[in-house]
C-alpha positions as CSV (number, residue, x, y, z in Angstrom):
1,M,0.0,0.0,0.2
2,L,2.9,2.5,0.8
3,R,4.9,1.2,-2.0
4,L,7.9,0.5,0.3
5,P,11.1,-0.9,-1.3
6,L,10.8,-4.2,0.4
7,G,13.1,-7.1,-0.8
8,E,12.1,-10.9,0.2
9,Y,14.3,-11.2,3.6
10,D,12.8,-7.8,4.4
11,M,9.1,-8.9,4.1
12,A,9.4,-12.6,5.4
13,H,11.5,-10.0,8.6
14,Y,9.1,-7.9,9.2
15,A,6.0,-10.9,8.2
16,Y,7.4,-12.2,11.3
17,E,8.3,-9.6,13.8
18,I,4.4,-8.6,13.3
19,E,3.7,-12.3,14.4
20,R,5.7,-13.4,17.1
21,R,6.8,-10.2,18.4
22,D,3.8,-7.9,18.3
23,L,1.3,-9.7,19.0
24,N,3.4,-12.6,21.0
25,L,2.4,-15.8,19.1
26,A,5.1,-18.3,19.9
27,G,6.6,-20.0,16.7
28,G,9.5,-19.9,14.4
29,R,10.5,-18.5,10.8
30,Q,10.3,-21.3,8.9
31,D,6.3,-20.0,7.3
32,Q,6.9,-16.5,7.6
33,Y,10.0,-16.9,4.8
34,A,9.1,-20.4,3.2
35,A,5.2,-18.1,2.1
36,T,7.4,-14.7,0.8
37,F,9.9,-17.0,-1.3
38,G,7.4,-19.5,-2.7
39,G,9.7,-23.4,-4.8
40,V,12.2,-25.5,-3.2
41,N,14.0,-23.9,-0.4
42,F,16.8,-25.1,2.1
43,M,16.6,-22.3,4.8
44,E,19.5,-21.7,7.3
45,F,18.3,-20.1,10.7
46,Y,20.6,-18.9,13.1
47,A,21.5,-16.0,15.9
48,D,21.0,-12.9,15.6
49,D,17.6,-13.6,13.1
50,K,20.3,-14.1,10.5
51,V,18.5,-16.4,7.7
52,I,19.8,-17.5,4.5
53,V,17.3,-19.0,1.7
54,N,18.6,-21.4,-0.6
55,P,17.4,-22.0,-3.4
56,L,16.7,-25.9,-4.7
57,R,17.5,-27.0,-8.7
58,V,14.9,-30.1,-8.1
59,K,13.8,-31.4,-11.5
60,Q,10.7,-30.9,-13.0
61,Q,10.0,-34.7,-13.6
62,H,10.9,-35.0,-9.8
63,L,8.5,-32.6,-8.2
64,F,6.0,-33.7,-10.8
65,E,6.2,-37.4,-9.1
66,L,6.2,-35.9,-5.6
67,E,3.4,-33.9,-6.0
68,N,1.3,-37.2,-7.4
69,N,2.7,-39.2,-3.9
70,L,1.6,-37.3,-1.8
71,V,-1.4,-37.0,0.0
72,L,-2.8,-33.9,2.9
73,Y,-5.3,-35.0,5.1
74,Y,-7.2,-32.3,7.2
75,T,-7.4,-34.4,9.7
76,S,-10.7,-31.9,11.5
77,T,-9.6,-31.6,14.7
78,S,-7.7,-28.2,15.9
79,R,-5.3,-26.8,18.2
80,E,-3.9,-24.1,20.5
81,S,-0.1,-24.3,18.6
82,A,1.5,-21.7,20.3
83,E,1.0,-23.6,23.0
84,I,2.6,-26.6,21.9
85,I,5.2,-24.0,20.5
86,R,5.4,-23.1,24.0
87,K,6.2,-26.0,25.3
88,Q,8.7,-26.9,23.0
89,S,11.0,-24.5,24.0
90,K,10.3,-25.1,27.3
91,N,12.1,-28.0,26.9
92,V,15.3,-26.7,25.6
93,T,15.5,-23.7,27.7
94,D,15.1,-25.9,30.9
95,N,17.7,-28.0,28.9
96,K,15.4,-31.6,28.7
97,E,17.7,-34.1,26.9
98,K,15.5,-35.9,25.0
99,S,13.6,-32.9,23.0
100,I,17.4,-31.8,22.1
101,E,18.5,-34.5,20.9
102,A,15.2,-34.7,18.8
103,M,15.5,-31.5,17.6
104,H,19.1,-32.5,16.2
105,H,17.5,-35.2,14.2
106,L,15.3,-33.5,12.6
107,K,18.4,-30.9,11.5
108,E,19.6,-33.7,10.1
109,Q,16.5,-34.6,8.3
110,A,16.1,-32.0,6.2
111,R,19.8,-32.3,4.6
112,M,18.2,-35.9,4.2
113,M,15.0,-34.9,2.4
114,K,17.5,-32.2,0.6
115,E,19.7,-34.8,-0.8
116,A,17.5,-36.9,-1.5
117,L,15.1,-34.4,-3.8
118,L,18.5,-33.2,-5.5
119,K,19.0,-37.1,-6.3
120,G,16.2,-38.0,-7.7
121,R,15.9,-40.5,-4.9
122,L,12.0,-40.1,-4.5
123,N,11.6,-43.4,-2.7
124,E,13.7,-42.5,0.4
125,I,11.2,-39.9,0.9
126,G,8.4,-41.7,3.0
127,E,11.0,-43.0,4.9
128,I,12.9,-39.8,5.7
129,L,9.5,-38.2,6.8
130,D,8.6,-41.5,9.1
131,Y,12.5,-41.1,10.9
132,G,11.2,-37.2,11.3
133,F,8.1,-38.5,13.2
134,Q,9.2,-40.2,15.5
135,Q,11.8,-37.5,16.1
136,K,9.1,-34.8,16.4
137,R,6.8,-36.8,19.0
138,Q,9.6,-36.7,21.3
139,M,9.8,-32.6,21.4
140,A,6.9,-32.0,23.8
141,E,3.9,-33.3,25.0
142,G,0.6,-32.5,22.9
143,I,2.7,-32.4,19.3
144,S,0.8,-35.9,18.8
145,N,-2.2,-37.9,20.4
146,P,-3.8,-41.2,20.0
147,L,-6.0,-39.9,17.0
148,M,-2.9,-39.1,15.0
149,E,-0.7,-42.0,16.2
150,E,-4.3,-44.2,14.7
151,I,-4.6,-42.0,11.6
152,Y,-0.4,-42.1,11.1
153,E,-0.8,-46.5,11.3
154,T,-3.2,-46.9,9.1
155,A,-2.1,-45.4,6.3
156,K,1.0,-47.2,6.8
157,K,-0.6,-50.7,6.9
158,A,-2.5,-49.0,3.6
159,G,0.9,-48.0,1.5
160,A,2.2,-45.0,2.9
161,T,6.0,-45.3,3.9
162,G,6.1,-42.4,6.1
163,G,4.6,-39.1,6.9
164,K,4.6,-36.4,9.3
165,I,2.7,-34.2,11.2
166,S,2.8,-30.8,9.7
167,G,3.3,-27.3,12.1
168,A,3.1,-27.6,15.8
169,G,0.4,-30.9,15.6
170,G,-2.3,-32.0,17.7
171,G,-4.6,-31.5,15.3
172,G,-4.8,-30.2,11.9
173,F,-2.7,-31.2,8.7
174,M,-0.9,-34.1,7.8
175,I,1.1,-35.5,4.9
176,F,2.0,-38.5,3.8
177,Y,4.0,-39.8,1.2
178,C,2.4,-42.9,-1.1
179,P,4.4,-44.6,-4.1
180,I,3.8,-46.6,-7.0
181,N,-0.5,-45.7,-6.6
182,T,-0.7,-46.4,-3.1
183,K,-2.6,-42.7,-2.5
184,Y,-6.4,-44.3,-3.5
185,K,-5.4,-47.0,-0.7
186,V,-3.9,-44.5,2.0
187,I,-7.0,-42.6,0.8
188,K,-9.8,-44.7,1.5
189,S,-8.0,-46.3,4.8
190,L,-8.3,-42.5,6.2
191,E,-12.6,-42.2,5.3
192,N,-13.6,-43.7,8.7
193,F,-11.9,-40.6,10.8
194,G,-14.2,-37.8,9.9
195,G,-11.1,-35.8,8.3
196,Q,-10.6,-34.3,4.1
197,V,-8.5,-34.9,1.8
198,R,-7.8,-31.3,0.6
199,N,-6.8,-31.1,-3.1
200,Y,-3.0,-28.7,-3.3
201,Q,-0.4,-28.0,-6.0
202,F,3.6,-26.7,-5.4
203,T,3.9,-23.4,-6.1
204,E,6.9,-21.5,-8.1
205,H,6.9,-18.0,-6.7
206,G,5.5,-16.7,-3.1
207,L,4.3,-13.7,-2.0
208,K,3.7,-11.0,-5.1
209,T,2.5,-7.8,-5.4
210,W,1.5,-5.3,-8.3
211,T,0.1,-1.9,-8.4
212,I,-2.6,-1.0,-11.4
């Protein structure tokens, strides 16, 4: 509206400042940078608000296959994500060894995912997601729950090789990697849980503004 000369890093940073500092909502900063930059990126977060966004040159055919094999599932349950994130942060400040170790494993998972995407080893995606799922549930109480555990195990029995809880966990969305057209069996197996499979598409661009 004010036509300020803001770059992507500026916009993502201010979005983070508004949500985290002004509104005092707990959380990370990956969402703001993902939405602003768009595409497939490997993002590095450092101290003192330093962020580096590295675009990944993933082959188009690999992105098509990945998009085809991922099932996005809304559990139809909501949660207060900020409260779960506060618990995670407290576990770190309280030096809870199990939580900190799980976070280190999730950082390693990001490197594993980067390599698998760049090299086109999509058959490893499910196992990498499953590795992360096992670690994330160790970070704080409330990330997973009996319903989400049952949904996850049902999807795996139907053919998914792995998945993840999106965002803070506790409800909301889950994602499953379903190779070789197993997604149809997975979707069918989830019908009894009262949730919804949502359509989606990858986008190559992030936030865009223009004037007329």
